[in-house]
C-alpha positions as CSV (number, residue, x, y, z in Angstrom):
1,X,5.6,18.5,-2.3
2,X,7.8,20.4,0.2
3,X,10.8,18.6,1.5
4,X,10.7,19.5,5.2
5,X,11.3,17.5,8.4
6,X,7.7,17.2,9.2
7,X,6.6,15.9,5.9
8,X,5.0,12.4,6.2
9,X,6.1,10.3,3.3
10,X,3.7,8.0,1.4
11,X,4.2,5.7,-1.6
12,X,2.4,8.0,-4.1
13,X,2.7,9.7,-7.6
14,X,3.0,13.3,-8.2
15,X,3.0,13.6,-12.0
16,X,0.5,12.7,-14.5
17,X,3.2,11.1,-16.7
18,X,3.9,8.4,-14.1
19,X,1.6,5.3,-13.9
20,X,1.6,1.8,-12.2
21,X,3.9,2.3,-9.4
22,X,4.5,-1.0,-7.4
23,X,6.7,-1.3,-4.6
24,X,7.4,-5.0,-3.4
25,X,10.1,-7.5,-2.6
26,X,11.9,-8.6,-5.8
27,X,11.0,-12.2,-7.0
28,X,7.9,-12.5,-4.7
29,X,4.4,-12.5,-6.1
30,X,2.6,-11.2,-3.0
31,X,4.8,-9.5,-0.2
32,X,5.0,-6.7,2.2
33,X,7.3,-4.0,1.2
34,X,10.1,-4.7,3.6
35,X,13.3,-6.6,3.5
36,X,15.8,-7.7,6.2
37,X,19.0,-5.8,6.7
38,X,22.2,-7.4,5.2
39,X,20.2,-10.1,3.5
40,X,19.9,-11.2,-0.2
41,X,16.5,-9.5,-0.5
42,X,15.9,-6.6,-2.6
43,X,13.1,-4.1,-2.8
44,X,11.8,-3.6,-6.3
45,X,10.3,-0.2,-7.5
46,X,8.6,-0.6,-10.9
47,X,6.8,2.3,-12.8
48,X,6.0,3.6,-16.2
49,X,6.4,6.9,-17.8
50,X,4.0,7.9,-20.5
51,X,6.7,9.0,-22.9
52,X,9.4,7.4,-25.0
53,X,12.8,8.4,-25.7
54,X,14.6,7.4,-22.5
55,X,14.1,10.2,-20.0
56,X,16.6,9.5,-17.3
57,X,15.3,9.4,-13.8
58,X,17.5,9.8,-10.7
59,X,16.7,8.8,-7.1
60,X,17.5,10.0,-3.6
61,X,17.0,8.1,-0.4
62,X,15.6,9.3,2.9
63,X,15.6,7.6,6.2
64,X,12.4,8.1,8.1
65,X,11.3,7.5,11.6
66,X,8.5,5.2,12.6
67,X,5.8,7.8,11.7
68,X,7.4,8.2,8.3
69,X,8.9,11.5,8.8
70,X,12.5,12.4,7.9
71,X,14.9,11.0,10.7
72,X,17.8,13.1,12.1
73,X,20.3,10.7,10.5
74,X,22.4,12.0,7.6
75,X,23.0,9.9,4.5
76,X,26.4,8.8,5.5
77,X,24.9,7.3,8.6
78,X,22.1,5.1,6.9
79,X,23.5,4.3,3.5
80,X,26.7,3.5,1.7
81,X,26.9,5.1,-1.9
82,X,25.7,8.1,-3.4
83,X,22.5,10.0,-3.8
84,X,21.2,11.2,-7.2
85,X,22.1,7.9,-9.1
86,X,20.3,7.2,-12.3
87,X,17.9,4.3,-12.9
88,X,19.6,2.6,-15.6
89,X,17.1,-0.4,-16.1
90,X,14.4,0.8,-18.5
91,X,12.7,-0.6,-21.6
92,X,10.0,1.0,-24.2
93,X,6.6,-0.5,-24.6
94,X,6.1,-3.0,-27.4
95,X,3.1,-3.1,-29.8
96,X,1.0,-1.0,-27.4
97,X,-1.5,1.7,-28.3
98,X,-0.1,3.9,-25.5
99,X,3.5,4.3,-25.8
100,X,5.3,4.3,-22.4
101,X,8.8,3.6,-20.9
102,X,9.0,1.0,-18.0
103,X,11.5,1.6,-15.3
104,X,12.8,-0.8,-12.6
105,X,14.9,0.1,-9.7
106,X,16.3,-2.7,-7.2
107,X,17.7,-1.7,-3.8
108,X,20.1,-2.4,-2.4
109,X,22.3,-2.7,-5.4
110,X,25.9,-2.4,-6.3
111,X,25.9,1.5,-5.9
112,X,23.7,1.8,-2.8
113,X,23.5,-0.4,0.5
114,X,21.6,0.2,3.8
115,X,23.5,0.5,6.9
116,X,20.6,0.8,9.5
117,X,17.1,-0.6,9.9
118,X,13.9,1.6,9.8
119,X,11.6,3.1,7.2
120,X,13.0,4.3,3.9
121,X,11.3,6.8,1.3
122,X,12.8,6.9,-2.1
123,X,12.1,10.0,-4.1
124,X,12.4,9.7,-7.9
125,X,12.8,12.8,-10.3
126,X,13.8,13.6,-13.9
127,X,17.5,14.0,-13.6
128,X,17.2,17.5,-15.6
129,X,14.5,18.8,-13.0
130,X,15.7,17.5,-9.6
131,X,13.3,19.9,-7.5
132,X,10.3,18.1,-9.1
133,X,9.6,14.9,-7.4
134,X,7.6,12.7,-9.7
135,X,7.0,9.8,-7.3
136,X,7.8,8.6,-3.7
137,X,8.3,4.9,-2.9
138,X,8.1,3.8,0.7
139,X,9.4,0.5,2.4
140,X,11.1,-0.8,5.4
141,X,14.4,-2.6,6.3
142,X,14.0,-4.8,9.3
143,X,16.6,-6.3,11.6
144,X,14.7,-9.1,13.3
145,X,15.8,-9.1,17.0
146,X,12.4,-10.3,18.3
147,X,9.8,-12.9,17.3
148,X,6.0,-11.6,17.1
149,X,3.1,-14.3,17.6
150,X,-0.2,-12.7,16.5
151,X,-3.8,-13.7,16.0
152,X,-7.1,-12.2,14.7
153,X,-10.6,-12.8,16.3
154,X,-14.2,-11.7,15.6
155,X,-14.7,-11.7,19.5
156,X,-14.0,-7.9,20.4
157,X,-14.8,-5.7,23.4
158,X,-17.3,-3.8,21.1
159,X,-19.2,-6.8,19.7
160,X,-18.7,-10.6,19.2
161,X,-18.7,-12.0,15.5
162,X,-20.6,-9.2,14.1
163,X,-18.7,-6.2,12.5
164,X,-15.2,-5.9,14.1
165,X,-11.9,-7.6,14.4
166,X,-9.5,-7.8,17.4
167,X,-5.9,-8.0,16.7
168,X,-3.6,-9.4,19.6
169,X,0.0,-10.2,19.6
170,X,3.0,-10.9,21.9
171,X,6.6,-10.0,21.3
172,X,9.0,-12.6,22.4
173,X,12.4,-11.3,23.1
174,X,14.5,-13.9,24.8
175,X,17.8,-12.5,23.4
176,X,17.0,-8.9,23.2
177,X,16.5,-7.1,26.5
178,X,13.8,-4.4,26.3
179,X,13.7,-2.9,29.9
180,X,11.2,-0.1,29.2
181,X,8.8,-1.2,26.4
182,X,6.3,1.5,27.4
183,X,8.5,4.3,26.3
184,X,11.0,2.6,24.0
185,X,8.7,0.6,21.6
186,X,6.7,2.2,18.9
187,X,4.2,-0.2,17.1
188,X,2.2,0.3,14.0
189,X,-0.5,-2.1,13.0
190,X,-1.8,-1.8,9.3
191,X,-4.9,-3.4,7.9
192,X,-4.3,-4.4,4.2
193,X,-1.6,-1.8,4.0
194,X,-4.0,1.0,4.7
195,X,-2.3,4.0,6.6
196,X,-5.5,5.8,7.2
197,X,-6.9,3.5,9.9
198,X,-3.4,2.4,11.2
199,X,-3.3,1.6,15.0
200,X,-0.6,3.1,16.9
201,X,0.4,4.6,20.3
202,X,0.0,1.1,21.9
203,X,0.7,0.2,25.4
204,X,1.3,-3.3,26.6
205,X,-1.1,-5.2,28.6
206,X,1.5,-7.4,30.3
207,X,5.2,-7.5,30.6
208,X,6.7,-10.9,31.7
209,X,10.1,-12.5,31.2
210,X,10.8,-12.0,27.6
211,X,7.2,-11.4,26.6
212,X,5.5,-8.2,26.0
213,X,1.6,-8.9,25.3
214,X,-0.8,-6.5,23.6
215,X,-4.1,-8.1,24.2
216,X,-7.5,-6.8,24.8
217,X,-6.4,-3.3,23.5
218,X,-9.3,-1.2,22.1
219,X,-7.0,0.5,19.9
220,X,-6.4,-3.0,18.1
221,X,-10.0,-3.2,17.3
222,X,-10.6,-2.7,13.5
223,X,-13.8,-2.4,11.5
224,X,-14.0,-5.6,9.6
225,X,-14.8,-4.4,6.3
226,X,-15.6,-6.7,3.3
227,X,-13.6,-8.8,0.9
228,X,-12.2,-6.4,-1.9
229,X,-14.1,-6.2,-5.3
230,X,-12.3,-7.6,-8.1
231,X,-12.0,-6.9,-11.9
232,X,-9.8,-8.0,-14.6
233,X,-8.8,-6.8,-18.1
234,X,-6.4,-8.8,-19.8
235,X,-7.2,-8.4,-23.6
236,X,-9.0,-5.7,-25.6
237,X,-10.7,-8.4,-27.6
238,X,-12.8,-9.9,-24.8
239,X,-14.5,-8.8,-21.6
240,X,-12.8,-9.9,-18.3
241,X,-14.0,-10.4,-14.9
242,X,-16.5,-7.7,-14.0
243,X,-16.3,-6.1,-17.4
244,X,-19.4,-4.7,-19.1
245,X,-17.8,-3.8,-22.6
246,X,-14.6,-2.7,-24.1
247,X,-14.6,-0.1,-27.0
248,X,-11.8,2.0,-28.6
249,X,-12.2,5.9,-28.5
250,X,-9.0,7.4,-29.9
251,X,-6.4,7.2,-28.4
252,X,-7.6,4.8,-25.7
253,X,-9.6,1.6,-25.3
254,X,-12.3,2.2,-22.8
255,X,-13.2,-0.4,-20.3
256,X,-16.7,-0.1,-18.8
257,X,-17.1,-2.2,-15.6
258,X,-20.4,-3.4,-14.4
259,X,-22.2,-1.2,-12.3
260,X,-21.2,-1.5,-8.5
261,X,-23.8,-1.4,-5.7
262,X,-23.7,-1.0,-2.0
263,X,-23.0,-4.4,0.1
264,X,-23.6,-3.1,3.5
265,X,-27.0,-4.8,4.0
266,X,-26.1,-8.1,2.5
267,X,-24.9,-11.4,3.9
268,X,-21.2,-12.1,3.9
269,X,-20.0,-14.0,0.8
270,X,-16.4,-15.2,0.9
271,X,-14.2,-14.3,-2.1
272,X,-10.5,-14.8,-2.4
273,X,-9.1,-11.5,-3.0
274,X,-5.6,-10.1,-2.8
275,X,-6.1,-7.7,0.0
276,X,-6.2,-4.6,-2.1
277,X,-3.4,-5.3,-4.5
278,X,-3.1,-5.4,-8.2
279,X,-1.1,-7.5,-10.7
280,X,0.0,-6.4,-14.2
281,X,-1.0,-9.2,-16.8
282,X,-2.1,-9.6,-20.2
283,X,-3.1,-12.4,-22.4
284,X,-0.6,-13.6,-25.3
285,X,2.4,-11.4,-24.0
286,X,5.7,-12.6,-22.7
287,X,6.5,-9.5,-20.6
288,X,3.5,-7.7,-19.2
289,X,5.9,-4.9,-18.0
290,X,6.5,-3.7,-21.5
291,X,3.6,-5.4,-23.6
292,X,0.5,-4.7,-21.4
293,X,-1.5,-1.7,-22.7
294,X,-3.2,1.2,-20.9
295,X,-7.1,1.5,-21.0
296,X,-9.4,4.0,-19.5
297,X,-11.4,2.1,-16.8
298,X,-14.7,3.5,-15.9
299,X,-15.9,2.8,-12.2
300,X,-19.4,3.5,-11.2
301,X,-21.2,3.0,-7.9
302,X,-25.0,3.4,-8.0
303,X,-26.2,4.8,-5.0
304,X,-27.6,8.0,-3.5
305,X,-25.2,10.9,-2.8
306,X,-23.6,11.1,0.7
307,X,-24.3,14.7,1.9
308,X,-21.9,14.8,4.9
309,X,-18.7,13.3,3.5
310,X,-17.1,11.8,0.2
311,X,-16.4,8.4,-1.5
312,X,-13.0,7.2,-2.5
313,X,-11.8,4.5,-4.6
314,X,-9.2,2.6,-2.5
315,X,-6.7,-0.2,-3.1
316,X,-3.0,-0.5,-4.2
317,X,-4.2,1.0,-7.6
318,X,-4.2,4.5,-5.6
319,X,-1.5,3.3,-3.1
320,X,-4.1,3.5,-0.4
321,X,-3.9,7.2,-0.5
322,X,-7.4,9.0,0.0
323,X,-6.9,12.5,-1.8
324,X,-8.2,14.1,-4.9
325,X,-6.7,11.5,-7.2
326,X,-8.7,8.7,-5.7
327,X,-11.9,10.8,-5.0
328,X,-15.1,9.9,-6.9
329,X,-17.4,12.3,-8.4
330,X,-21.3,12.1,-8.2
331,X,-23.3,12.2,-11.5
332,X,-26.7,13.6,-10.6
333,X,-28.0,12.4,-13.9
334,X,-27.0,8.7,-13.8
335,X,-27.4,8.7,-9.9
336,X,-24.0,7.2,-9.1
337,X,-20.5,8.0,-8.1
338,X,-18.3,7.7,-11.0
339,X,-14.5,7.9,-11.9
340,X,-12.4,7.3,-14.9
341,X,-8.9,5.9,-14.4
342,X,-6.0,5.2,-16.8
343,X,-5.0,1.8,-15.8
344,X,-2.5,-0.8,-17.2
345,X,-3.8,-4.3,-18.2
346,X,-4.1,-6.7,-15.1
347,X,-6.2,-7.9,-12.2
348,X,-7.2,-5.4,-9.8
349,X,-8.7,-5.4,-6.3
350,X,-10.4,-2.1,-5.1
351,X,-13.2,-1.2,-2.6
352,X,-15.2,2.0,-1.9
353,X,-14.4,4.0,1.4
354,X,-16.6,6.8,2.8
355,X,-14.8,9.6,4.4
356,X,-17.0,11.9,6.7
357,X,-16.3,15.8,6.4
358,X,-13.4,16.6,8.6
359,X,-12.1,13.2,8.9
360,X,-9.0,11.6,7.3
361,X,-10.1,8.0,8.1
362,X,-12.0,5.9,5.4
363,X,-15.0,4.0,6.6
364,X,-16.2,0.7,4.9
365,X,-19.7,0.3,6.7
366,X,-21.6,2.6,4.7
367,X,-20.9,1.0,1.3
368,X,-18.9,-2.1,1.6
369,X,-20.4,-3.2,4.9
370,X,-18.5,-4.7,8.0
371,X,-18.4,-8.6,8.4
372,X,-16.3,-10.3,11.0
373,X,-15.6,-13.1,8.6
374,X,-13.6,-10.9,6.2
375,X,-10.3,-12.2,5.5
376,X,-8.1,-9.2,6.3
377,X,-4.3,-9.0,6.3
378,X,-2.7,-7.2,9.4
379,X,0.9,-6.2,9.3
380,X,2.7,-5.5,12.6
381,X,5.7,-3.4,12.7
382,X,7.7,-3.0,15.9
383,X,10.3,-0.2,16.3
384,X,12.7,0.1,19.2
385,X,14.3,3.5,20.2
386,X,15.8,3.6,23.7
387,X,16.6,7.1,25.3
388,X,19.7,8.5,23.9
389,X,19.6,6.9,20.6
390,X,19.1,8.6,17.2
391,X,16.5,6.7,15.2
392,X,13.7,4.1,15.3
393,X,15.0,0.6,14.7
394,X,12.7,-1.9,13.0
395,X,13.3,-4.9,15.1
396,X,10.3,-7.2,14.0
397,X,7.7,-7.4,11.4
398,X,4.9,-10.0,11.0
399,X,1.8,-10.4,9.1
400,X,-1.3,-12.3,10.3
401,X,-4.8,-13.0,8.7
402,X,-8.0,-13.8,10.5
403,X,-7.7,-17.3,8.9
404,X,-4.8,-17.8,11.3
405,X,-2.3,-17.8,8.4
406,X,1.0,-16.3,9.5
407,X,3.7,-15.8,6.9
């Protein structure tokens, strides 16, 4: 990865030794990766290194614009403290077939505090090899100056209660004047934390006293997708959810999942998923962070090969990044897409996305199907940058589901 001003930062792993990277709000089971400025909240960055012996990892913090590219602010403008501090909270695995070290970083902390809102990327590296970034963790810091009321509907300008969902929202700003929202606001809307199909470049439909509305906007129509597939392996002694078999082949346990099939020509079936997330869990253990084991999990999707595109395994397990690490390979002997992934014991959501050649946007339609009833999670991030200022302030965040649950 090159560190230049035009690099777009993603939460992602750049080393084969680093596994199970999670970025979340500390103490919360399910959360969006953002905290409020000058609050008691902390971002928790947790990951494993498949080595023991206490390798020391250090971190540097980069302030980004709304598009996740490096901002023009210098570190002294956006943070208090020093770059290059080491992660001191780590522990070796206990009674696992795969030895690893679990690392945990909380931000802000006694050494580092944030001065401004916006997007942040934390780069982590072996302190002895500072030019080799092993992982990047992205999160946001908000200063809530506006309220956002949002809704999701299956009634869209494309179709009604069929295959799409329309997001609508209103920014209420009674105590925060925004005289030029058309130019000074940047808004990003994410479906289930995916970057590939995010909505941006939005213009308001109406501007009234203290209300800026984004309704009937074609850019806010999303393919509805389907509920995520789920699988769970908590023990090597018995099969869990969607598991066909578990066997040991030195040096790993191998977990064969039940073969998956297309769902695009079926009727919609509700299933309470976690919108693409995963949770580290294991049976009969006190601390899953250090006691959960690693297994090779074998994914298989039985279908004819796509000639004009590729299939990707998507979800938080690959940080919703569509690249070579998440790309499926086709086995012409078994007539299925296959991928073997080294995963830590737990509960996982996943889906299969089709990406046409020449595109960077994953499509749910060809494999998972699109059903307007699907309970997706939409996150709305509102940035403010009036003329003459230096950075994108994050002035509001909200999350809405089409079940009308706002939290």
